[in-house]
N, C-alpha and C positions, 0 to 999 in steps of 0.2 A: 320597465313591469313587463309593458304586452310584448316585448320580444321575448324576454324569458319565459313569460307563459305560451311564446308560442312554439318555440324552440322545447319545452317540455311534452308540449302536446305533437309534437312533430314525433320523440323520442317514444312516446308512449304506443303512438300507431305504428311505428317503424318494424316490430315482430309480425303485427296482423297481416303490413302490407309484405314480407318477406313468404308467411307463411302463405299469402294468397298466389306470390308469386310462384312459391313451390307447387302450388297446385296447376297454375298455367300449363307449367312446363312437365309436369307430369301425366299431364292429360286425361282424357276418358276412360276411365277404367268399366268395363261392360262385363255382366253377370253374365253367366250360362249355368243353368242349375240343367240336371237330370238326375234321372232314379238308377242308374246304373251304378257297380262299385268303382271304387278309384284307383288309380295308378299313376301312371307317368308317362311321359311322351312315345317312349319304348316298350312299356308294358303292362299288362293288365286287359282289360276289357277295351274293345277297340272302339267303341262309342265312346268312351272316355276321353282313349287317346287321340280322337279326331279332334274332339273338342281343345283338347291341349296343343297337338296341333294347329288347330287356326287361330288358339289365342295368341300359340307365339309367332304365328305370320303374320297377325297384326301389329304384334310389338315390331316386328325389325323392316316391316315395309314404311309404318310411320314414324319410324327412326322416334318410338316410345308416345309419341302423339294419341294413341290409341292402343289400350291394352284391355286383357280380359279376365278376369276371374273364373277360373271353372268350381262349379257348387257339385260334386258327385253324391251317390245315392242320397237325393231326396233330401239334403240337408241343408237348403235352404228354405225349401218347401215343399210340402208332399205332393208325387208327383200329379194326381188328378186335379190339382191349386192351376200349375203350370200355365196350361193354356188361357185360362181365364186373364191368369196376372199379364200374362204377353199381350192381349188385347188393348187391357187396362192401360199397356205403359208400365206396370209396375216389375217387370221383368223384361230383361233385354233379349237373352235367348234360351232357347233350350231345345236340346235334343230331345226331341219329344215324337212316340207312335202314335201317328195323325190321329188313328180311330179312337184313341182314348178320350177324344173331344165329341165322338159320336153323338151321347146325349144333349151335348151342347148343342151342334150341326149335325143332322144325320148324314149330310151328305160326303160327311169325313169318310164314313163309315168305307169307302169305296179301297180306303188305304189299308184293310184288312179284309178283305173278302173273297173265299174260296174260287182259286179257279179265275180267276180274272188276270191276276200277272203269273205266266208259267215257267221265266228265267230272269235271269240279271240282264239281259240285254233287252228283254222285251218292257221289261220296270225301268230300265238305262232310257230308253226309246219315250217313255212320256212328257220326258224334258222340255224336247221340241216339238212334239205332234200337239196336236189342238185337244188331247184330253188333257195335258198339261198344263197348255195354256188356258185351258178354261179352269183346271185345278186351282193354279195359282191366281188369276183374277179373282175368284170366288173366293180364294183365302185374302186376297188382298182388299175385298171387300169388307170381311170383318177382323181386318186391322191388323194381318199376317203376314211377314213375308218369307219366302221360301231361299233360305241361301243355300244348303246344299242338300242335296238330291241322295237318299239313302233307301236300298231294299235290303231287306233278308229273307231269306228262306225261311220258312217254320218245320218241326219236327214234331214228335210226339214223345211225351216220356209219361209210362203207367206204373201204377203200383199193382195195378189187378192184371189183365192180360195184354197182349201186343195188339196195338191200332193201325191198320192197315188199309180196311176198308169201311167205309160206312157204319155197318152193322156191327163194328168191333166194339164200337161207343155205347149198343143198349143197356139203358140199366147204369151205367156208369156217372159218376159226379163230375164235371168236366169242365175245364176254364179255356172258353176260346178264344178270349181277348178285345172281342167287339159285340154288339148286339146282332149285327149280321153273322159272325159267324157262330153264337149262342142258336141263333134261327136255324141253320143248317146241324148242328149237334140236337137241336132237338128233334129235325124233322129225322134226325138219324135214331131215336130214340133214347138219347141222352136226357139226362138233369146237369143243367150248369149255374154258374159259378162265376160273375164277376170279380175279377182281380189283377191288379197292376202287378210286372214284371217282381218286383222288391218284395210282393207278399205272397210267390209262390211256394218259398222250399217250408216255411210254415203253414203253409194247408196243406201241404203233402205230407209234411211230417205228423201231422195228427191226424189225416184222416178226411179232413176237410173234404177235398178233393181227389180222384182218383187218377185222373190223367187229366195232363199239362198240354194244351199245343203254345209251342213259343219256339225262339229262334234259337239256332245252333249254342250263339254265343252266349243267350239268357242260361241254358242250360248248364254250360260252362262257371260262369260266374257266379251264379247262385247255388253252384256245386249239387244238383238234383238228382246226380251220380246216389248220392248218399240218399235218395228218400225214394229213387223212381228201380222199380224191376225188371222194365222194359223201354227200349227206347225204338222209336221209328226215326230213320234220318232224311233230312230234304238233299243228301249227295245228289242222286241221278236226277229226282222227280218228285216236287210235292205239291201239293193241293193247296198250297197257302204262301202268301208273300206276303210281307208286312214292310211298310212307307215310313220311317222312321225319321222325317228329314229333322236338320238342325234348323228350327224355325226364329225369326226374328218379329219383335213389336213393330210392325209399321209407323207409331209413333216416334220407338224411339231412331227407328231406319230415319225416318224423315227428317228428324230434329239435326239430323248430320248433315257433315257440306258432302258435295255431290263427290269429291274426291275421296272421304272417305266411306262414303256409300259405295263407287267401285270398287273399292280396297277389299271391301268386306263379300261381296257379292264374287269378285276373281278368287280370294282366299278359298272359300265356301264350293269355288264349282273345282278348283285344283284338290281338293279334297275327296270329291268322288270316287274316283278311282281308288284311292285307299279303302275307303267303305266297304267298295265291292268286294276287294282283295281279301280284308281282313274276315265280312262274312261266309267266304268262299273258304278259307283257312280254318275258321272254328269247324265250317261241315265235317271236313277229314279229322281232324281235333279233338271233337265232343265224342267221337267212336272209339278213339283211343282212350280218354279219360273215362267212358262207361266199361269200356273192356276190361281196364285194371281194376274196379269195382266188380266187375264179374259179371257184367251185364251184357249180352250180344244185342247187335243192331239187327233191327228190320229193313227193308227194301218196300217202298212203294214204286209199282211197276204200270206200265200204259195201262193194261185191264181193272188196277184198282184207281187210278188217276181219273179213269171214263166212269166207274160207278161215283165219285166224287161230283165229277165236272154235273153226271146227270143230275145229283140228287140238289146241286146247287141252281142250277135252274129253275128250277119249281118249288124251289124253297128261298132262299135266300137273295138270288136276283131279284123275282119276284117282285118281294116284299121291299127291297130297297129302291126299285125303281118308279114304286109306289106312293113313294115318300115325300118325291119334289118333283117339277120339271127339271129342276139342276141334277138330283140325283139319277133321273132316268135317260138325260143327256150324257153325264160324265160313264155311265153305263155300255150305252151306245157304243161311244167314241172309244173306250177302252178297246172292244173288240175290233177295232179299225189296226190295230198294232197287232202282227204276228209273233206268236211266241218263238 
């Protein structure tokens, strides 16, 4: 009787053991969230493609032991909730404009501040320079790991008038993207409105905002040629670069094996040139997209840039440096890298 009971118990438990075995064999699946439109590895917003290529690299290199699922378009959680979720370990990874978290950690507004980064080469140099090491260490203390360093040049789309020099935004309701950009725009005489990228189209369409500062990729992905009448490109020169890294929860990162951690960091680093190439390509593509919609492009020349720089130094830079000792040091270190 005892033998039959034992056999029956083993038989009932067998399906659960099989399921457990399959879970172990399948490995760990990481969740990657972002706010941008979804696509595939080969088509669509390059930021979504970067995440998908990263997931594919994890699967291939770990032979399926470590996988990732991409959740585009804020489909897993709202845009502004992602950073806090990373810090708590409630989200694994996010491709996230760092300054969106400036309300929680003011120091992070260095990632979206006028005239601090003036070229892709200068932005790329941050990773191994003192400013990048300081920023990475600061984020690590707050529970975040930078997996891939991605910078994007920003232009302007306007429903009102062309935006080339600071005085062009006077009296306009303008989206800057961060507190420090808002301070710059306010100093130029604009009214400001905080909006994540995925809410820009509706705001432009309804007239809630007159002008938006954003990347060429977002202009394309969010179809701003349908709502804007004037485009200022970032092709040759711009007053703003955005830091949009692939971030990972440190709690999740630390829970992995050393081999898995190395794999993640290697995959992220190898995708950084793809991120730069994607952003640069969109700076040319956006001009064609807007031209087909009947919108001609404006350029920011050296004289216009110098006007933005002069205003930034007396407004947003001054404000940012006064936020904390860490902010002041980050700003100071950023000036050690030549454009």
